[in-house]
N, C-alpha and C positions, 0 to 999 in steps of 0.2 A: 506494501499499500504507500510507502512510504516514499520508494520509490519512484513510484507512478505519479504521485502529487507533484516531486521535484523536479519530474520532467516538464510536466505539464505549467508548472508555474513560470519555469524560463523560457519555455515557448511562448508565454504569454507575454512576456515582456519585452521578448525581442519584437513582438509582430505589432505593439500599442508605442513603442519609442516613436514619435513624430518624426514624419517625413522616410522612417526605415524600415523596410521590409524582413530585416536581420541583422546579428551583430554585426559590425562591422571587423576586417582581419586585422589581426596585431599590426602594430607598427614597426616596421624594420629600422632596425638600428641604421643608423645613417641619415635618417629621414629629416630632412629641418623643421626645428620648432618655429610655430608660430600659433596665431588662431586659427590660421585655416589647415593647420595638422591636428587642433584639438574639433574643430569643425568636421573631420574626414570620420571620427570617432564615431559618430553620431548625426548625419546628413540630415539637416533641415533643424539642428539647435541654433537657437542665440548664441552667438559667441562674440567674444569682443577681447583686446589685447589690454592687461593694464597696465603693465611697463615691459620690456625685455625681457623676454624668459618668464612672463607670467601671464597666462590666458584665462579667461573667465566663460563659462557654459552653462545656458540653461535647457536641459532636455523636457520638453514637457511632454506627456504622456493623455494617451487616452483614458486613461482612468484617473485616480484624483490624486496620483502622486506626482510632483517636480521635483527633479533630479539637477542637484547643486552639481557643480565641477569648476576645482580650479584646478589647474596642472601648472608647475613649477618645473623649471629647467634647470636641475644641480647644479651644472655646468656655469649657469648664467653669472654674471658678478654682479657686486653688489648686493646681494641679497645672503641673509643668513636666519636660521631657525632657532627657537629657542621653545622651552615651554613658560611658562607664566602661569600663578598660582594665584586664587581669588584672595584680594588685598597682600599679596605676594609672601604669606603665610602658611606653614606646614600645617597646622590644626588651630583649633578653634570654634569648631563648630558651625551652624548654621550662619549665625552671622560674621560668618567670615568667608563666606561664597560668594559671589558676584557675578552681575551679570554680563554675559558675553561681550556686548555691545561697551561697557565700563571698562572693561579688560584690554579691551584694543585700543579705545580711546585714550586710555590712561596712559598707556605703553606707547602709543603712536604705532604702533601695526600697521603696515600695508595689509594683511589678513590676517583672519585668526579663525578657528575652530575649536569646540569644544573637545576635550579628549579623555583623562581619566576619570573615571569612577571614583564618589568619593564617598564618607561614611557620615554618622552622625558627629564623629569628633575632629575628623582627618578632613584636609582638601585631596590627599590622594592616595592610594592602596598600592598603586604598583610601581615599578622601577621609575625613580625620578631625579634627575642629573639636569643643574643647571649650570653652563660655566663653569664645565668640569669639577664644580661640586655637588657630591652624591648627598641629596636629601632624604631618599629613600631606598633602601636597599633589598628586599624580601629575600629571607633566605630559607628554603630554596623559594626564586621564583616560581609561583603558583601560578602566572599570566605573564602574557606576552606584553610587551615593549617594543616600541620605536626607540630605535640609537642609533644618532645621527653624531660622525666623526668631525675633524676641524675642516675634511676637507668636502661634507657634507655626502660623503659615502654613507649609507643606509643598510641597517643590518633589524630584521624583525623577528622575536622570537622570545624563547622565557632565555633570555642572557642577564648577567649578572658581573657583576667588577667581581666579586667575589669569584664567580664559578669560571667566568671566562673574561680573562682580564686581558685578553692580545686584543681584545676590540678598543675601539678609541671612542672613549664614554665623554664626549665632550658635551651632550645633550643626551638625553634622553626621556620618556612621557610614555606611563602605563596606561595600557587598553586591555583588550584583548576580547575576543579570542583571533589568536590567528588564524584567517580561512582562507588566505589563497598563500600557496606555495609551490616552486617551480611553474605559474600557471595552471595549478591546479585550484578551484574552490573544492574548501572541504567543510561541511557541519552538521556536526553527529553529537548528539546529546543523548548524555548517559541515562542511567537509570537515578543517578544522584543530582542532577543538575547540573552535573560537567559538561562543557562543549570543546568538543576537538581535545579529550585531555588534558583542560585547564576549570582551574578550581570556580565555578560558579552555582552558586548556590539558588536558582530562582525553579517555582513550580514548571513542571515539565508541561512542556507545550506552551507556554507564553512566548516564546523567542522564537515559535515557528508560526505566529499570527502578524498581521501586521503592523509593524508601527515606525513614527519617524526615526532616523537613524544615521550614522556618521560611522562612514569607513576612510582608510588612508591607506594607499595603497604604493609600487613602484615598480618601472616596469624595468626593461633589460638597457636601456641606455640611457637611466638617470635622469628621468622623468619623475617627480611624483604627485599623484592626482590626491587631491580630499574630494570626497563626497559625500556628500550630506542630502538627504530625501526625507520632505515633508511634504505631505498631503495638504490637500485645499482646505480642509476642516481639522487643523492640526488635534484640538482639542478631542475629535470622536476617534482618532488614532488611528489613522488614515495613515498611508505610507509602503512600507515593502516588505515581506517578507523575506529571510535571509535568500530564500532559492528564484526570489525576482530579483537580489540584488546580482545575484549570481554571473548574468546577461551580460547588466550593467559594468561590471570591471573587466570583463572579459573582454569585450570591444574598446576598452581604454588598454589593452595590450597588458592587465595586470602580473605582475610575475613574483612578489609578495607582499601580502598586504595581510590589514589584522582592522578588524569591529573596532570604534570606541564607545564613548557611553552614547546611548541612544534616548528615544523617546521624547520626553521634555527637556531634554536637555543639550538635544543634537541644535546647531545653527553652524554658520559662517557669516561672516563680518569681511566687508572689502571695501578697503577706505574710509572709514569710520560712521559707516554704513550695515545695518544686519538686511541681507540681500535674501535668506530663505524666510520661508513665514513665521513669522511671531503668533505667540497665544496672545487671546484680547488682552488678557490679564497683565500680561508679560512682554510691555512694547519693545524692550531690551533686550529679553531672551530671560531663560532660567535662571535664575545665581547659581553657577556651577563652581567647582573646587578648582580646577584646573584648565587649561588651554594650550592648545599649539598655537604659535605666533611665528607669523613671514613678515621677517624686517629688511628695509633697505638699508646699506650702510654704507 
């Protein structure tokens, strides 16, 4: 039953993306990067260049979902990536969370997405490193994270400075689970609520339903993609299932990818504006504990 449902969901999304009769082929190493490149991932999408090496695209679907994609050429000059914590603190409880728009405007970020999960007492749950300073290093790591080196090389997985010291831990942001490895999408939920062998305790079936969501992936040619999916009525839970997300990531040519916090936390800010749909009662986005920012330097 699960296999039949997965295949059907993937097929539906491939057909409903505006102007597309299926998934675009994976990008070739050496293709020029610009907004035209991003348009080729989803013919008919509304795409614009933000600055050299950064493009933004909106994929409208015939369902109640809108897909926001920010593409970042990791080899482009004048860019940096780093996590941002709510009010720049690790702990402090709900009062220390901060709306995504506020975090972006306060730090002068060119763009920002929500990232790690948070608890009642802490703004982060997973591996977090900012400018080489380790703020949290769970041992053993129960969930995947995104590690970014000084040269903007990216590693996605259950990494830890104590267990994988050979990596360049200049920046790292938690999340999980890892959902794309070597170009293959995976979403396996065990009886305890774990996903892809990572430590999540959620009611069985909850994440197989449609929700707003955030994901990050990289392709084989050093392009990073931020993906935020919102419905036109996000308060009612419109969005995508994991299996509807899969063909979106495939069309981008994702080689390694991770899901980040989702639901009401999902959001994307570009040049000081929340471009993804907001909840009526949260015009600046939901207060979150951690985000990933893109900065001009």
